[in-house]
C-alpha positions as CSV (number, residue, x, y, z in Angstrom):
1,M,72.7,-157.8,-91.9
2,D,69.2,-157.6,-90.9
3,A,68.0,-158.4,-87.0
4,A,67.4,-161.8,-88.0
5,T,70.6,-162.4,-89.7
6,R,72.5,-160.7,-86.4
7,A,70.8,-163.5,-84.3
8,R,71.8,-166.1,-85.9
9,S,75.6,-164.8,-86.5
10,V,75.3,-164.8,-82.3
11,Q,73.6,-168.1,-82.4
12,H,76.3,-170.0,-84.9
13,L,79.2,-168.7,-82.8
14,A,77.0,-170.1,-79.6
15,D,77.0,-173.5,-81.8
16,R,80.4,-173.2,-82.4
17,W,81.7,-172.1,-79.1
18,I,79.6,-175.0,-77.1
19,R,80.5,-177.8,-79.4
20,D,83.7,-177.5,-80.4
21,A,85.4,-175.4,-77.6
22,L,83.6,-175.8,-74.2
23,A,81.8,-179.2,-74.6
24,P,85.3,-181.2,-75.0
25,G,86.5,-180.4,-71.8
26,N,85.6,-178.1,-68.7
27,P,86.4,-175.0,-68.1
28,A,85.7,-174.5,-64.9
29,E,88.2,-175.2,-62.6
30,D,85.6,-176.9,-59.9
31,G,84.0,-178.7,-62.2
32,A,80.7,-177.5,-61.6
33,G,79.9,-176.4,-64.7
34,F,80.4,-173.1,-66.8
35,V,78.9,-170.0,-67.7
36,C,79.4,-168.2,-70.6
37,S,78.1,-165.2,-72.8
38,P,77.9,-165.9,-76.1
39,A,76.8,-162.4,-77.0
40,G,79.7,-160.7,-75.1
41,L,82.1,-163.3,-77.3
42,W,80.7,-162.1,-80.4
43,L,80.8,-158.4,-79.5
44,A,84.0,-158.4,-78.7
45,L,85.2,-160.3,-81.6
46,A,83.0,-158.5,-83.9
47,A,84.7,-154.9,-82.6
48,V,87.9,-156.3,-83.3
49,A,86.8,-157.5,-86.3
50,A,85.4,-154.2,-87.8
51,G,89.5,-153.4,-88.2
52,A,90.5,-157.0,-89.6
53,R,91.6,-157.1,-93.6
54,G,92.2,-159.8,-96.2
55,G,92.6,-163.2,-94.6
56,T,92.1,-162.1,-91.1
57,A,88.8,-160.7,-92.3
58,R,88.1,-163.7,-93.9
59,E,88.7,-166.3,-90.8
60,L,86.8,-164.1,-88.7
61,R,83.7,-163.6,-90.9
62,A,83.4,-167.4,-91.4
63,L,82.7,-167.7,-87.5
64,L,81.2,-164.1,-86.8
65,G,79.2,-163.4,-89.6
66,T,80.7,-160.5,-90.3
67,A,84.2,-158.7,-90.5
68,D,86.0,-155.8,-91.8
69,R,83.8,-152.1,-92.4
70,E,80.6,-154.5,-92.4
71,A,81.3,-155.4,-88.9
72,A,81.0,-151.8,-87.2
73,P,77.4,-150.9,-87.8
74,A,76.4,-154.7,-87.1
75,V,78.3,-154.6,-83.6
76,T,76.4,-150.8,-82.7
77,E,73.1,-152.4,-83.7
78,V,73.3,-155.4,-81.7
79,A,74.5,-154.1,-78.7
80,R,71.6,-151.4,-79.2
81,E,69.0,-153.9,-79.7
82,L,70.2,-155.7,-76.1
83,A,69.8,-152.9,-75.0
84,Q,66.6,-152.0,-75.7
85,T,65.3,-154.7,-73.3
86,G,65.6,-152.4,-70.2
87,A,66.9,-154.8,-68.1
88,L,70.6,-155.4,-69.9
89,G,73.6,-152.9,-69.7
90,V,75.9,-153.4,-72.3
91,A,79.1,-151.0,-73.2
92,T,82.4,-151.5,-74.7
93,R,85.5,-149.8,-74.3
94,V,88.9,-149.6,-75.6
95,W,92.4,-149.0,-74.0
96,S,95.4,-148.2,-76.3
97,R,98.9,-147.4,-76.2
98,V,98.8,-147.1,-80.2
99,P,97.3,-144.9,-82.4
100,V,93.8,-146.3,-83.6
101,E,92.7,-145.6,-86.7
102,R,89.9,-142.3,-87.2
103,A,87.7,-144.1,-89.4
104,Y,87.7,-147.1,-87.1
105,R,86.7,-144.9,-84.1
106,E,84.1,-143.2,-86.0
107,A,82.6,-146.5,-87.1
108,L,81.8,-147.5,-83.7
109,P,80.1,-144.6,-81.9
110,D,79.2,-146.2,-79.0
111,V,82.9,-147.1,-78.1
112,R,84.7,-144.7,-76.0
113,F,88.6,-145.0,-76.8
114,D,91.3,-144.1,-73.8
115,A,94.6,-144.0,-73.0
116,M,96.2,-147.2,-71.9
117,D,95.1,-147.4,-67.7
118,A,95.0,-151.1,-66.0
119,A,93.5,-149.8,-63.0
120,A,91.0,-147.3,-64.3
121,A,89.8,-150.2,-66.7
122,D,89.7,-152.5,-63.7
123,A,87.6,-149.6,-61.9
124,W,85.3,-149.5,-65.0
125,V,84.2,-153.1,-65.1
126,R,84.1,-152.7,-61.4
127,E,81.4,-150.3,-62.1
128,A,79.7,-151.9,-64.7
129,T,79.5,-155.2,-63.0
130,G,77.7,-153.7,-60.1
131,G,80.9,-155.6,-58.0
132,L,80.2,-159.1,-59.4
133,I,83.4,-158.6,-61.4
134,E,86.4,-157.3,-59.6
135,R,88.9,-156.4,-62.5
136,L,89.6,-157.5,-65.6
137,P,89.5,-161.3,-66.5
138,L,93.2,-160.8,-68.0
139,R,96.6,-159.0,-66.8
140,I,97.4,-156.0,-68.8
141,T,101.6,-155.9,-69.3
142,D,103.7,-153.4,-70.6
143,R,103.7,-156.1,-74.4
144,T,99.9,-155.3,-74.2
145,L,98.9,-152.5,-76.9
146,L,95.4,-152.7,-77.0
147,A,92.5,-154.2,-74.9
148,L,89.0,-154.1,-76.5
149,V,87.0,-154.9,-73.4
150,N,82.7,-155.9,-73.2
151,V,80.6,-155.9,-70.4
152,L,76.7,-157.6,-70.4
153,A,75.3,-156.8,-67.4
154,L,71.5,-158.4,-66.6
155,K,69.6,-157.4,-63.4
156,A,66.0,-158.7,-63.8
157,R,63.1,-159.7,-61.5
158,W,60.5,-162.8,-62.9
159,E,57.1,-161.8,-63.7
160,K,55.7,-164.3,-61.8
161,P,58.5,-164.9,-58.4
162,F,58.9,-168.1,-56.6
163,D,57.6,-168.3,-53.5
164,A,60.6,-168.6,-51.2
165,R,58.3,-170.7,-48.4
166,R,58.2,-173.6,-51.0
167,T,61.8,-173.6,-51.2
168,R,63.7,-176.8,-49.3
169,D,66.4,-179.1,-50.1
170,L,66.2,-181.3,-52.0
171,P,68.6,-184.0,-53.9
172,F,70.7,-182.9,-57.0
173,T,72.8,-185.6,-58.6
174,D,75.8,-184.0,-60.4
175,A,77.8,-185.6,-63.4
176,S,79.6,-187.1,-61.6
177,G,77.2,-189.2,-59.7
178,T,76.8,-187.5,-56.5
179,T,74.1,-186.6,-54.9
180,R,73.6,-183.7,-52.4
181,P,71.0,-182.0,-51.0
182,V,70.5,-178.6,-52.5
183,P,68.1,-175.5,-52.2
184,T,65.7,-176.2,-54.6
185,M,62.4,-173.4,-55.4
186,A,59.1,-174.7,-56.7
187,R,56.7,-173.2,-59.0
188,D,53.9,-174.1,-61.4
189,V,54.5,-173.0,-65.0
190,A,52.1,-172.8,-68.0
191,P,52.3,-175.7,-70.5
192,A,52.5,-173.0,-72.8
193,D,56.2,-172.2,-71.5
194,V,57.4,-175.3,-71.9
195,W,58.6,-177.5,-75.2
196,A,60.6,-180.6,-75.9
197,V,63.5,-180.3,-78.5
198,D,64.8,-183.8,-79.6
199,G,64.5,-185.0,-76.4
200,T,65.7,-181.9,-74.4
201,Y,62.5,-179.9,-72.4
202,V,63.0,-176.1,-72.8
203,V,60.9,-174.2,-70.1
204,E,60.7,-170.6,-70.6
205,L,60.8,-168.2,-67.5
206,R,60.0,-163.9,-68.5
207,C,61.2,-161.5,-66.6
208,A,59.2,-157.7,-65.8
209,A,59.8,-155.4,-68.3
210,G,62.3,-152.8,-67.6
211,P,62.5,-149.1,-67.7
212,G,61.7,-148.5,-71.3
213,G,62.4,-151.7,-72.5
214,A,60.7,-155.3,-73.0
215,G,62.1,-157.7,-70.4
216,A,64.1,-160.8,-70.8
217,R,63.1,-164.4,-71.2
218,V,65.1,-167.0,-69.2
219,R,64.7,-170.8,-70.5
220,F,66.0,-173.6,-68.8
221,V,67.0,-176.3,-70.8
222,L,66.9,-180.2,-69.1
223,G,68.2,-182.9,-71.4
224,E,68.3,-186.6,-71.5
225,P,70.1,-188.4,-68.4
226,G,74.0,-187.8,-70.0
227,A,73.9,-185.9,-72.3
228,G,76.2,-183.1,-72.3
229,P,76.3,-179.2,-73.1
230,D,76.6,-179.8,-77.0
231,R,73.2,-181.2,-77.4
232,V,71.6,-179.6,-74.8
233,L,72.3,-175.8,-74.6
234,P,71.4,-175.0,-78.4
235,A,67.9,-176.4,-77.8
236,G,67.7,-173.1,-75.6
237,W,68.1,-170.9,-78.9
238,A,66.3,-173.3,-81.0
239,D,63.2,-172.4,-82.9
240,R,60.0,-172.6,-80.5
241,A,58.0,-173.6,-83.2
242,A,60.2,-176.9,-84.1
243,G,59.1,-177.9,-80.2
244,T,56.6,-180.2,-79.4
245,P,54.5,-179.3,-76.6
246,P,54.2,-181.4,-73.8
247,E,51.4,-183.9,-72.9
248,A,50.0,-182.6,-69.6
249,D,47.8,-180.2,-68.3
250,R,49.7,-178.6,-65.8
251,V,53.5,-178.4,-65.3
252,S,55.5,-178.0,-61.9
253,I,59.0,-177.5,-61.7
254,A,61.5,-177.9,-59.3
255,L,64.9,-175.6,-59.8
256,P,67.9,-175.2,-57.8
257,R,69.0,-172.0,-56.5
258,L,72.4,-171.5,-58.3
259,T,75.5,-169.3,-58.3
260,L,77.7,-170.2,-61.2
261,R,81.0,-167.9,-61.8
262,T,83.9,-168.7,-64.6
263,R,86.7,-167.5,-66.3
264,I,87.3,-169.2,-70.1
265,D,90.3,-168.4,-71.8
266,V,88.9,-168.5,-75.4
267,T,92.7,-167.7,-76.5
268,G,93.4,-171.4,-76.9
269,Q,90.0,-172.2,-78.1
270,L,90.3,-169.9,-81.1
271,P,91.9,-172.7,-83.2
272,A,88.9,-174.9,-83.0
273,L,86.6,-172.0,-84.3
274,G,88.7,-171.7,-87.2
275,V,90.5,-168.2,-85.9
276,L,94.4,-168.8,-86.8
277,L,95.6,-165.7,-88.6
278,A,94.1,-163.3,-85.7
279,T,96.8,-164.5,-83.1
280,S,99.8,-165.3,-85.4
281,D,102.4,-162.7,-86.6
282,A,100.5,-162.6,-90.2
283,A,97.6,-161.2,-88.5
284,D,96.2,-158.1,-90.1
285,F,94.4,-155.3,-88.5
286,S,95.4,-152.5,-90.6
287,G,91.7,-151.0,-90.3
288,L,92.1,-150.6,-86.6
289,S,95.6,-148.8,-86.0
290,P,98.7,-148.5,-88.4
291,V,100.9,-150.2,-86.0
292,P,100.7,-154.0,-87.1
293,L,98.5,-155.5,-84.3
294,A,98.0,-159.4,-83.1
295,V,95.6,-160.3,-80.9
296,S,97.3,-162.1,-77.9
297,A,94.6,-163.0,-75.4
298,V,90.7,-163.5,-75.4
299,V,89.0,-164.2,-72.1
300,Q,86.0,-164.1,-71.0
301,E,84.7,-164.0,-67.1
302,A,80.6,-164.8,-66.0
303,V,78.6,-164.8,-63.3
304,L,75.4,-166.0,-63.1
305,K,73.2,-166.1,-59.7
306,V,69.5,-167.3,-60.2
307,A,66.9,-167.3,-57.0
308,E,63.6,-166.8,-56.0
309,E,63.0,-163.0,-57.1
310,G,65.0,-163.1,-60.5
311,V,68.1,-163.6,-62.2
312,E,71.4,-161.8,-62.1
313,A,74.0,-162.4,-65.1
314,V,77.1,-160.5,-66.3
315,A,80.1,-161.1,-68.3
316,V,83.2,-159.0,-69.3
317,T,85.4,-160.2,-72.5
318,A,88.7,-158.6,-72.9
319,V,90.6,-159.1,-76.1
320,A,94.4,-158.4,-75.6
321,M,96.5,-156.9,-78.5
322,R,100.2,-157.4,-79.0
323,F,102.7,-155.9,-81.4
324,G,102.5,-157.9,-84.5
325,S,104.7,-158.6,-87.3
326,A,104.3,-155.4,-90.3
327,P,103.0,-157.1,-93.4
328,P,105.8,-157.9,-95.9
329,Q,106.2,-155.1,-98.2
330,P,106.3,-155.6,-102.0
331,R,110.1,-156.1,-102.9
332,R,111.5,-153.1,-105.4
333,V,113.2,-155.3,-107.8
334,L,115.9,-153.5,-110.4
335,E,116.8,-155.6,-113.1
336,L,119.7,-154.6,-115.4
337,A,120.4,-156.7,-118.2
338,F,123.7,-156.1,-120.4
339,D,122.3,-156.6,-123.7
340,R,123.6,-153.0,-125.5
341,P,126.6,-150.9,-125.4
342,F,128.0,-150.7,-121.9
343,G,130.9,-149.0,-120.6
344,I,133.9,-150.5,-117.5
345,V,135.8,-148.7,-115.3
346,V,138.5,-150.5,-113.1
347,L,140.0,-149.1,-110.2
348,P,142.2,-149.4,-107.9
349,A,141.1,-150.9,-104.4
350,D,141.9,-147.6,-102.3
351,G,142.0,-145.0,-104.8
352,E,139.9,-143.3,-107.6
353,V,142.4,-143.4,-110.4
354,P,141.0,-145.1,-113.4
355,L,143.2,-148.0,-114.2
356,F,141.8,-149.0,-117.5
357,T,138.5,-147.9,-119.1
358,A,136.5,-149.6,-122.0
359,W,133.0,-149.4,-124.1
360,Q,131.9,-152.4,-125.4
361,A,129.8,-151.2,-128.4
362,G,130.2,-154.4,-130.3
363,T,129.0,-158.0,-129.6
364,P,131.3,-159.1,-126.6
365,A,134.1,-161.9,-127.6
366,D,134.2,-165.3,-125.6
367,P,137.7,-164.8,-123.8
368,A,138.0,-168.7,-124.2
């Protein structure tokens, strides 16, 4: 799987997640919208899929573009590519009460494996996210046999920061039609960094390069009035060459300062994404552990902050696994046909005295 194929795999998950799972309902409890990390979800699910086999692997491959033994190298490469931005921290850890196959551990060299410790997991999440997320987005219980956790953490400054003196309250109309004043930043953008895709405007702002990396790009997408996330968001990862440049010599944008926080229970969305076996007693993760496992929960918490100086975003994706039914063992069947000479011994119910004994050597006569 080359870099372009890996990128398309994450985009495919993003398309499915936005269209089939997030768009039909609003996962944000306060109705403010949502923030999620397709890359974080892909990394977590693909790492688990590296231990999937059989039909479970086929379902996950259809969603993720990879599964079974070929998934581990793809996970490692994607994580390393993302970390090369210099602005993004990427880490995955596994806490387990059950044995983990040695081949699985060796196939994921950048993943750390530890004995189950919920407090340690919370502390790691807190440290890895700079305190933006305090703990795991799901609860570890005695029935949680394994938890795989991925963290993405981005902190970057704009190449050209917004001038805070131009920030002022401007009206913002939310999805319900209510209009309120909100602090809004303003700046000019080069027309070359603005284009339209099927009626959706895309504005790309670049972040300054990080230590040893090329930095990041942030695309803000503005659809037609009434357009939902399933129509608007995909323009943000669509091929730029398909976009139409603006008919303007100068582009000025007004962008609200914002903080979004969302906790999304992906578990109930998995059927809409075509994943059924992984959460069932028929799950096959025999490449991960000799103990039968099934996915019990997939939860992601994400935070996004946009301000004059730059952008900060973190996402924690946790996959919890429970005990699953063991794969059905082949039934050992012995078929005995008494179709040749055989003996008969009659014993009393409470003794070993042979009351009668017989040997049927010829063709049996019908007692009738």
